[in-house]
Each structure stands twice: as structure tokens, then as C-alpha cells.
C-alpha positions, 0 to 999 in steps of 0.5 A: 878870087879863090886860089884853086890848087890841085897837087899833081903827083904826075910831074917829074919826081923830086925829093918830096916824092921820095920823102912821101914814099918813105913816110908811107912805107914806114906807117904804123899804128900803136895798136900793132904792139902788145905792150901787155907783154912788158908787164913782167919786165916792168915789175922787175924795174926798181922804183927809180927806174920806173920813175925815170921811164914814166917821166921820159914818156911824159916828156916825149908825149909833150914834145910830140904834141908840140910837133903835131899841134904846132911845128908841122902845121906851121911849116905846112902852112908856110910852104908853097910846094904842094908835094911838100905840104902833103909830106908835112901833113902826113908827118903831122899825123904820125907825130900824133900817132907817136903821142898816142903811142906813149899813152898806150904804154901808160895805159898798160903799165900805170894807173889813169890817176898817175898818167893824168898827173904826169901829163897834166901836172909834171910836164908843166911843173918841171922847170928843166922840161918847160925850158927846153920846150919853151925855147923850141916853141918860141922859134916855131911861132916866129915863122908867122912873121914871114921873114925868111930868117925866121922861117929858116930858124923855125925849121932849124928848131924842128930839126933839133927837136926831131934829131936830138931833143927827143933822144934824151927820152929815147935812150933808156927804152932803147937800152932796156930793149937791147938788154931784153927788157920792156921789148914791146915798148922799146919797139914802139920807141924804135919805130918812133925813132925811125920816123923822127929820123926821116922827119929830121932829114925832110925838114933839114932839106927844106931848111937848106933850100931856104938857106940857099936863098939867103944872101951872104950876110944873112947866111953868116948871121943865120949860121951864128944863130944856129949854133947859139940856138944849139948851145941854148937847147943843149944847156937845157937838155943837159939839165933835163938829162940830169933830172931824168937819169942821175938817180939811175947812174946813166947821165954821162952816157946819155949826154954823150948820146945827145951830143952824137945826135946833135951832130946828126942834126947839124948834118941834116942842116948841111953843117959840120959836126960840133961835138967831139965826145960822142961815144956811148953804150954800144947796146943803144948804138945798135938800136940806131941801126935802122936796117931791118930787124928780125922778129917773129910774128908772135912776139914783138913787131919789129921794123922788119915787118912788111905788109904783103905786096902780092896776094893770091886767092886760095885754091882747093889744091892749096889744101891738098897736102898729100898731093903737095908732099908727093910733088915735093918728093916727100 
């Protein structure tokens, strides 16, 4: 018989109501940002700086494609709670929005031929990128076994990607933005960072729910596997970071930044921080503050942008400027 289902959002609220609301509140599109404003900044970057920036965007595009095409759909299908499925579905859409956003930046800054090379060839031929990508994809695919430990580790891998693997790519655009360069592109990256922050929390909570169902023996085994996976990914991430940043002298700071975010990923999973050397450039640290930023409507759209919640129709009196000035004592 057909398994008829209908999600009921009128049942008592739980964390998935909150996560749905937060995701919806953060919704944005790539077309809201004027990347063309970055052209002058782009021309001032050295060839090495431009190369790092382009490779960063290519890698991020591939990882967001992995999240949108593989990770989120598999976790959605593996879930039974209909509200949770809805949240995963929305996050899937936003992962694709992120991937498209990088193409919006590419379209503005470089030629179609160079974009095609980066996305069709470079990400596939870069040994260190392929390694970090493959480790994570393999964990995602294991969710199909239906085994509770595999289901748990697939979520762990997703939290690691959302909360720290992306960040080797986020570092440089955030640094430039903080220095007043590549502002619009940096704002897009910051919007993506804010999304990935809530995605990491959501998947982390889902993982914690599954972990709670494990017996003590499986909990111990899974915790050991979490840290093995962390070290495996971190090793690949370190090599990838050298590839991206050695030529512009930022590698050491980026590695500390990655370790900082790896600790955040562990906390999303309910575990204690693992790394100690995690201090990094305060300009980038400031960009991690997800509180409202201030920007005017005629420059770059910041995370302080809000849609109007109360809209009133205009009346004839609204255009009677003289009367208003008298009423206001002007």
C-alpha cells in the first residue's frame, strides 16, 4: 500500500521548527550582490593572489556541489522525521545557491574559458583537492548501508565539511573583505559562511540524536572513528592549504584558522575541542561574528539587510511635504 504522509507543522514546536525558521530568515540569492564593483580591486591583486582566489572558488564550487547533489539528499532520504526532511530539503537548495554564487563571481572576474578549465579540469586534477573530496564523499555513500554507525558517520563527515573543510577557502575572501578589497565577493562568502554555520549545527544535532541511540560499545567505537576521520581530513586539508596559500605567504595562519573551525565542528557533534594552536588573523576572526553588520543599500549587501515586515500603502498626504514640515515644527 502507498505510504501516505503529510508533514504537520502545527504539532508542538521542536528544534526543527527553529532550524526551519532560521534557514528561511537567512535566505538570499546571488543576484542580490553587485560583483562588478570588485573589478578594480581584482585588477590590483597580483597574479599569485588572483590564482589563489580562483582556485579557492573552484574548490568551494565543487564542495558545495557535493553537498547539494550528494550529502543533503542522502541525509534527507535517511531521515524519517518530516520536519527534519523539510529542513534538509531547504538546505539542499541553499547549497546549490552557494555553488551558483561562485559562478556569478567567476563570470564577472574571469573569462568563460578560464572558468571552464578551473571547474572541469583543475578540481579533478588537483591531487590534494581530490583527496579531501573523496574522503568525505565515501563517508556520505556509506549511509546507504542503513547501518546506524554508517548513518552516524555520514553526518559527522557532513559536519566536518560544513564547519571546517570549507574554511580553507573562506579565509582569503574574508581577509580581503576585511582589508576593504573584493567587498561584494567577500559579502557573498560571508553569507555562505552564515548558512554553513547553521547547516553544521543542524546536521550536528541530527548526528547527536543518532549517537544517543548507540550502545556504549558502539559509542566508544564511533568516537574513535570520529577522531580518525578528523585527522585524515585534516592531513588532506593541510596539503591543500599549502597548495593554495604558499605562494602568498598565508599558509600558517590559514592552518590555525582551520584548526579553530575543526574544534567548532567537534562541538557541533557534542565533543570537546581537539586542537590548541588556533589563534589567527583578527581581521578574519571579526568576519566570523555573525551578528548584524552595517552596510548602506547602495554599496554591498551585508548580513544586516532585512526585508520589510510591515508594509503600508502610500496615501496622498505622504506627498504633502509642506504640511509634514509644519507638523514637525520645521
